[in-house]
Every structure is written in C-alpha cells, then in structure tokens.
C-alpha positions in Angstrom: -9.9 -28.4 14.3 -8.5 -25.2 13.4 -6.1 -26.8 10.9 -9.1 -28.9 9.4 -11.3 -25.8 9.0 -8.5 -23.7 7.3 -7.8 -26.7 4.9 -11.6 -27.1 4.3 -11.7 -23.3 3.6 -8.8 -23.6 1.2 -10.5 -26.2 -0.7 -13.7 -24.3 -1.1 -11.9 -21.1 -1.9 -10.1 -22.8 -4.8 -13.2 -24.4 -6.1 -15.1 -21.0 -6.0 -12.7 -19.6 -8.6 -11.7 -22.8 -10.4 -15.4 -24.0 -11.5 -16.9 -20.6 -12.1 -16.5 -20.2 -15.9 -16.3 -23.9 -17.2 -19.2 -25.5 -15.1 -22.8 -24.4 -15.1 -23.5 -22.7 -11.8 -20.0 -23.4 -10.7 -19.6 -20.3 -8.7 -22.4 -21.6 -6.5 -20.6 -24.6 -5.1 -17.8 -22.9 -3.1 -20.4 -20.3 -1.8 -22.7 -23.0 -0.5 -19.7 -25.0 1.2 -18.6 -21.9 2.9 -22.1 -20.9 4.1 -22.9 -24.4 5.3 -19.4 -24.6 7.1 -20.1 -21.4 8.8 -23.4 -22.4 10.0 -22.6 -25.9 11.2 -19.4 -24.9 13.0 -20.8 -21.7 14.5 -20.5 -22.9 18.1 -17.1 -23.7 17.6 -15.9 -20.1 16.3 -18.6 -17.6 17.1 -17.2 -16.6 20.6 -13.6 -16.7 19.4 -14.0 -14.9 16.2 -11.8 -11.8 15.4 -13.4 -8.5 16.2 -12.6 -5.1 14.9 -14.1 -2.0 13.7 -13.1 -2.7 10.0 -15.0 -6.0 10.0 -18.1 -4.7 11.4 -18.1 -1.6 8.9 -17.5 -3.8 6.1 -20.3 -6.2 7.2 -22.6 -3.2 7.5 -22.2 -2.5 3.9 -23.6 -5.8 3.0 -26.4 -5.5 5.5 -27.5 -2.1 4.1 -27.3 -3.3 0.5 -29.6 -6.4 1.3 -31.8 -4.5 3.7 -32.7 -1.5 1.2 -33.4 -4.0 -1.5 -35.8 -5.9 0.5 -37.6 -2.9 1.8 -37.9 -1.6 -1.9 -39.2 -5.0 -3.0 -41.9 -5.1 -0.2 -42.8 -1.4 -0.6 -43.2 -2.1 -4.5 -45.0 -5.5 -4.0 -42.7 -7.4 -6.1 -42.6 -11.0 -6.6 -40.2 -13.4 -4.7 -37.6 -13.4 -7.3 -36.7 -9.8 -6.5 -35.8 -11.1 -2.9 -33.1 -13.6 -4.1 -29.9 -11.7 -4.2 -30.9 -9.0 -1.4 -31.4 -11.9 1.0 -27.8 -13.3 0.1 -26.4 -10.1 0.9 -27.6 -10.6 4.4 -25.7 -13.9 4.6 -22.3 -12.4 3.7 -21.4 -11.0 7.4 -21.7 -14.5 8.7 -19.2 -15.7 5.9 -17.0 -12.8 6.4 -16.9 -13.5 10.2 -16.1 -17.2 9.6 -13.3 -16.5 7.1 -11.7 -14.1 9.5 -11.7 -16.7 12.1 -10.1 -19.3 9.7 -8.7 -17.3 6.7 -7.8 -19.1 3.7 -4.2 -19.5 2.4 -3.5 -16.8 -0.1 -2.2 -19.8 -2.4 -5.8 -21.0 -2.6 -6.8 -17.8 -4.0 -4.1 -17.4 -6.6 -4.1 -21.0 -7.7 -7.9 -21.0 -7.8 -7.8 -17.7 -10.0 -5.4 -19.3 -12.5 -7.3 -22.6 -12.7 -10.6 -20.8 -13.2 -9.2 -18.6 -16.0 -7.5 -21.7 -17.8 -10.5 -23.8 -17.4 -12.7 -20.9 -18.7 -10.6 -20.4 -21.7 -10.7 -24.1 -22.6 -14.6 -24.0 -22.3 -14.7 -20.9 -24.2 -12.4 -22.2 -27.0 -14.2 -25.6 -27.3 -17.6 -24.1 -27.8 -16.4 -21.4 -30.1 -14.5 -23.8 -32.3 -16.5 -27.3 -32.1 -20.1 -26.3 -30.7 -20.9 -22.8 -31.6 -24.5 -23.8 -32.0 -24.5 -24.3 -28.1 -23.7 -20.7 -27.5 -27.0 -18.8 -26.7 -25.4 -15.3 -27.6 -22.7 -16.6 -30.0 -19.9 -15.1 -28.1 -18.0 -17.9 -26.4 -20.2 -17.8 -23.4 -21.8 -21.3 -22.7 -23.0 -20.9 -19.2 -22.9 -17.3 -18.5 -23.9 -14.2 -20.1 -21.0 -12.8 -22.6 -20.6 -9.6 -20.3 -20.4 -11.7 -17.1 -17.9 -14.2 -18.7 -15.8 -11.1 -19.9 -16.0 -9.4 -16.5 -15.0 -12.6 -14.5 -12.1 -13.6 -16.9 -10.8 -10.0 -16.5 -10.9 -10.4 -12.8 -9.2 -13.6 -12.6 -6.4 -12.4 -14.9 -6.0 -9.3 -12.6 -5.9 -11.4 -9.6 -3.2 -13.4 -11.1 -1.1 -10.5 -11.9 -1.5 -9.2 -8.5 -0.3 -12.6 -7.1 3.0 -11.9 -8.7 3.7 -9.3 -5.9 4.0 -12.3 -3.6 7.3 -12.9 -5.4 6.6 -16.6 -6.5 9.9 -18.5 -7.7 10.6 -21.3 -10.2 7.6 -23.4 -11.3 5.3 -21.4 -9.0 5.3 -18.5 -11.7 3.7 -20.6 -14.3 0.2 -20.7 -12.8 -0.2 -17.0 -12.6 1.4 -16.2 -15.9 -0.8 -18.8 -17.6 -3.9 -17.3 -15.8 -3.1 -13.8 -16.9 -2.9 -14.9 -20.7 -5.9 -17.2 -20.2 -8.2 -14.7 -18.7 -7.3 -11.8 -21.3 -7.9 -14.2 -24.1 -11.2 -15.2 -22.8 -12.2 -11.6 -22.4 -11.3 -11.1 -26.1 -13.4 -14.1 -27.1 -16.4 -12.8 -25.1 -16.1 -9.6 -27.0 -17.1 -7.4 -24.0 -16.0 -3.8 -24.2 -16.9 -3.0 -20.6 -14.4 -5.4 -19.1 -11.6 -3.6 -21.0 -12.8 0.1 -19.8 -13.1 -1.3 -16.3 -9.5 -2.6 -16.5 -8.4 0.8 -17.7 -10.2 2.4 -14.9 -8.6 0.0 -12.2 -5.2 0.5 -13.5 -5.6 4.4 -13.6 -6.9 4.5 -10.0 -4.1 2.0 -8.6 -1.4 4.0 -10.4 -2.7 7.2 -8.6 -3.1 5.6 -5.4 0.6 4.1 -5.6 2.3 7.2 -7.0 5.5 8.0 -5.3 8.2 10.6 -6.2 10.5 7.8 -7.5 7.8 6.8 -10.0 8.4 10.0 -11.8 12.1 9.4 -12.6 12.7 9.0 -16.3 13.9 5.3 -15.9 10.7 4.4 -14.2 8.6 5.9 -16.9 10.6 4.4 -19.6 10.2 0.8 -18.0 6.4 1.4 -17.6 5.8 2.5 -21.0 7.9 -0.5 -22.3 6.0 -3.0 -20.6 2.6 -1.5 -21.6 3.6 -1.5 -25.2 4.8 -5.1 -25.1 1.6 -6.4 -23.4 -0.5 -4.1 -25.5 1.0 -5.4 -28.6 1.0 -9.0 -27.6 -2.9 -8.6 -26.8 -3.7 -6.9 -29.9 -1.6 -9.5 -32.2 -3.7 -12.4 -30.6 -7.1 -11.1 -31.7 -6.6 -7.4 -33.0 -9.1 -7.8 -35.7 -11.9 -8.8 -33.3 -10.9 -6.0 -30.9 -10.8 -3.3 -33.8 -14.2 -4.6 -35.1 -15.8 -4.1 -31.6 -14.2 -0.6 -31.2 -15.5 0.3 -34.6 -19.0 -0.8 -33.8 -18.7 1.3 -30.7 -17.8 4.4 -32.6 -20.6 3.6 -35.3 -23.3 3.2 -32.2 -22.3 6.7 -31.0 -22.5 8.2 -34.4 -26.0 6.8 -34.8 -27.0 8.0 -31.3 -26.0 11.4 -32.2 -28.2 11.4 -35.3 -31.1 10.3 -33.2 -31.0 6.6 -33.4 -30.8 4.9 -30.2 -31.6 1.3 -31.3 -28.0 0.0 -30.7 -26.2 -1.4 -27.8 -24.4 1.9 -26.8 -27.4 4.1 -27.9 -29.7 2.0 -25.7 -27.3 2.6 -22.9 -27.4 6.3 -23.2 -31.0 6.2 -23.3 -31.1 4.1 -19.9 -28.7 6.5 -18.2 -30.6 9.4 -19.4 -34.0 7.9 -18.0 -32.4 6.8 -14.7 -31.1 10.3 -14.1 -34.6 11.8 -14.9 -36.2 9.1 -12.7 -33.9 9.5 -9.6 -34.2 13.2 -9.9 -37.8 13.3 -9.6 -37.7 11.4 -6.3 -34.1 12.5 -5.2 -33.9 11.2 -1.6 -35.5 7.7 -1.5 -36.4 7.1 -5.1 -39.7 6.1 -6.6 -39.2 2.3 -5.9 -38.8 -0.5 -8.4 -42.3 -1.0 -9.2 -42.7 2.8 -10.2 -39.5 2.9 -12.0 -40.4 0.1 -14.1 -43.9 1.4 -15.0 -42.2 4.7 -15.9 -39.7 3.0 -18.1 -42.5 1.3 -20.0 -43.1 4.7 -21.7 -39.6 4.8 -23.2 -40.1 2.2 -26.0 -36.2 1.8 -26.6 -35.4 0.6 -23.2 -38.6 -0.8 -22.0 -37.3 -4.4 -22.5 -34.5 -4.0 -20.1 -34.6 -4.9 -16.5 -31.8 -2.6 -15.2 -30.0 0.6 -16.2 -26.7 -1.0 -17.2 -25.1 1.3 -14.7 -25.2 0.3 -10.9 -24.9 3.7 -9.7 -27.6 5.3 -11.9 -29.8 2.1 -11.4 -29.6 2.6 -7.6 -30.4 6.3 -8.1 -33.4 5.6 -10.2 -34.8 2.9 -7.7 -33.9 4.0 -4.5 -32.7 7.7 -4.8 -29.6 9.3 -3.3 -29.9 6.7 -0.1 -29.5 3.8 -2.5 -26.7 5.4 -4.4 -25.0 6.2 -1.2 -25.1 2.7 -0.1 -23.5 1.3 -3.3 -20.7 3.9 -2.8 -20.2 3.0 0.9 -20.0 -0.8 -0.3 -17.1 0.1 -2.6 -15.4 2.8 -0.5 -15.2 1.1 2.9 -13.3 -2.0 2.2 -11.0 0.0 -0.1 -10.2 2.5 2.7 -9.3 -0.3 5.0 -6.9 -1.9 2.3 -5.1 1.2 2.0 -5.1 2.8 5.2 -1.9 1.0 6.7 0.4 1.5 3.7 2.2 -1.3 2.0 3.0 -4.2 4.3 6.3 -5.8 4.8 5.0 -9.3 4.2 4.8 -10.3 0.4 1.5 -12.2 0.7 0.0 -9.4 2.5 1.1 -6.9 -0.1 -0.2 -9.0 -2.9 -3.6 -9.4 -1.1 -3.7 -5.7 -0.5 -3.1 -5.1 -4.0 -5.5 -7.8 -5.4 -8.1 -6.5 -2.9 -7.8 -3.0 -4.0 -8.0 -4.1 -7.8 -11.0 -6.4 -7.1 -13.0 -3.4 -5.8 -11.9 -0.9 -8.3 -12.7 -3.5 -11.1 -16.2 -3.9 -9.8 -16.5 -0.1 -9.5 -15.6 0.0 -13.3 -17.8 -3.0 -14.2 -20.7 -1.0 -12.5 -20.4 1.9 -15.0 -21.6 -0.2 -17.8 -23.5 -3.0 -16.1 -25.7 -3.6 -13.0 -22.9 -5.8 -11.6 -24.1 -6.2 -7.9 -27.9 -7.0 -7.9 -28.7 -8.3 -11.4 -26.6 -11.4 -11.7 -26.0 -14.1 -9.3 -22.4 -14.6 -10.6 -21.9 -10.6 -10.4 -23.0 -10.7 -6.8 -21.2 -13.7 -5.7 -17.8 -12.7 -7.3 -18.0 -9.3 -5.5 -18.9 -10.7 -2.1 -16.9 -14.0 -1.9 -13.5 -12.7 -3.1 -14.0 -9.6 -0.8 -14.5 -11.9 2.1 -11.7 -14.3 1.2 -9.0 -11.6 0.4 -9.6 -9.4 3.3 -9.8 -12.2 6.0 -6.4 -13.5 4.4 -5.0 -9.8 4.2 -6.1 -9.3 7.8 -4.4 -12.5 9.0 -1.0 -12.0 7.0 -0.8 -8.2 7.7 -1.5 -9.0 11.3 -4.1 -6.4 11.6 -6.6 -8.4 13.6 -6.5 -9.9 17.2 -4.6 -13.2 17.5 -7.1 -16.0 17.3 -7.7 -18.3 20.4 
C-alpha cells in the first residue's frame, strides 16, 4: 500500500505541473486527486503520519490565512465567492500531512515542471501564431491571465534550474534544460514585467543566503559574471525587441505618473498602493474589513474598477491591518526558515529540493510585490500551496529530518 500511494502521489504531482499552462483549469486536477486521496486513505495513514514542530508551524500558516479571510468575509457580509479560496487554505494542512506520510519522488516534481513549461510554451506559440483571436488579452495566455501565465512559467523555469543541483547525467539533463528555455520564452510571450522583477528579487536573496567566503574570490566572481552575461544575452536575442518595448512602456508610465496622469498600468498600481497604505493606516491593527475597503476605494476613480491592490502585502494591510500583513509574512518566512535552518544537506536530491523550495517561496514573495498572488487567483493560490507541500514533504524525507514512517 505504501508503494502504491507513493506512486499515486508521483502521478498526481507530475500532472499538477504538466497540465497547468496548456489545459483549461489543468492545475485543478492534481490538487483534486491529492485531496481525495488524502481523505479516502485517512484511516490508513493518519495515526502513522510524521509529526514535527516544522510541519505544525507550516500548517498553522495556512490555517491562519484561511481563517482570517473567512472572518473578514463574514464580518463584511460578503457573498459566497469570497469564501472560495479561504476555505481551500483550510484544506492544505491535510494535504501536507498526507504528503509527509507518502512523499513524492523529486523526479516527479522536476519532470512535471519541465513538462508544464514545454506544454505551456507549445500552447502559447500555437495561439500566438495561429489563433490570436482566441487570446482574450492578446498576450499568449489562452486559459490564464497573462500575469499568471508569466508567473507560473517563471516558476517552472526556476524549478527546472534548481533541479540541476541534483546532478542529473546524460539524457536526464535534457528535460530541465528544455524546461528552463521553454519557461523563459513563455514569460517573454506573456509580456509580464512582474515575473522578471520577481526573478531578480529571488536570485538576489538566494545569493545573499548562500554567500560564503570562497564566493568572493576573483575566479568565482568571473565565472558568475560570465554565466549571467551569456544567459542574459541569449534571453535578449530571443525577444529583445519585445522586452525593450515593455521596459520603454514602464518608463513612459512612470513619467506620466510624475506628471499627474495615473491612467496607465504602472500609474494605477502606484495609486492602489497609495490608497492601500492610507486605508490600512486608518485602521492599523485589524483593518477596516474588505467591504469597507471596497466602499472607500469607490471614491478613487482611477482604481475603483480593481478588485485588489496588486500587492499582496498592502492588500492584506488595507483589508485586515497589521494582523493580516503579519499572517502573510508568517506564511512566507516560516517555511523558508525550515528549508534553511539545517544548512546544505549532503544528499543531492535534498540539496536540490532545499534550493527549489527556497526559490519557490522567494519567487512568490516577489510576485506579491506587484500582484495579489495568494487570494485573488485560484491558480496563484494552488501553485503556492501545492508545490510547497510537495517539495517540503520530499525534502523532509530525503534530508532525513522527520521520524521514520511506520
């Protein structure tokens, strides 16, 4: 039974990644399979599940995220749609406990991310070249919002890059390398600037966390600079004109905002962040609640049509005050702490999972600076929660951090 459930989880893990960008609602299938498996086999694994302070504290983050949003929706008298994602947060601890009992093979994660990136690129290229009339936003995204497409493609590319830490050999190198290129090219087709800034944030923090004295040697600095120049040059040559165009638009938007015009993509974000700060500051501890925030936002014509603040931290602060903001920070910082606390493991799979898990959390913390990535999109929530559960369960197993399974 143990082997059967592990293989089952491997298949669900692979499908979660592989179907997400190319199939409508594809990210839901693996999630549904894992949740049903956890429920149906509950008597089999519950008493023998791994236990540990790390698991309990990570679970607590999801419970807090779901609970505070449900309380907010109830207090604000909001409709049932506002309960959709918060209720799912409450189900995540069950999936984490189940996967900790029967963790997936790391290869299911790596190959799933590579397959997802490649299928996502195939879909983006097809609709861009042959069926552009089917693209609702005109930016390569058939089934997702372009921002979500770019974010998830960047996530898959980064996971494929982290998988190289497991030192694959021969033909096993091909899927992650292809996944990196496919993911990055899909990001370019999606024309999302936030995913690029999130990548820069992630790499910078990972570099700081990984710094050792040997990294300051001239040879190490020269090698790193050369690699970055080669990758950057290849990336620019692929779609340099498109990247340059989007960067020019960003500069133009900022110039217009400085002149008092906020009717642009970036200008509207600046207005939302300004409003969110003022709204949260007026109710600093628990916030005014979502209903009051939406009512107050209606008096700001430039941003009245937006449902969230395009910044997870300020959105939480505007709705639920410092308490809501603290819970978002807790959700990011606690898993990151447990990935980093034991140092680099000797096992190569565990080392790759530690790197990928840290990168996943940091990337989402970067997405959250320009997007409400955790509550506003089902795909955004699922691809924070599920990869965290999958990778942390696999990391815990491969790094031998947990108690042996019975």
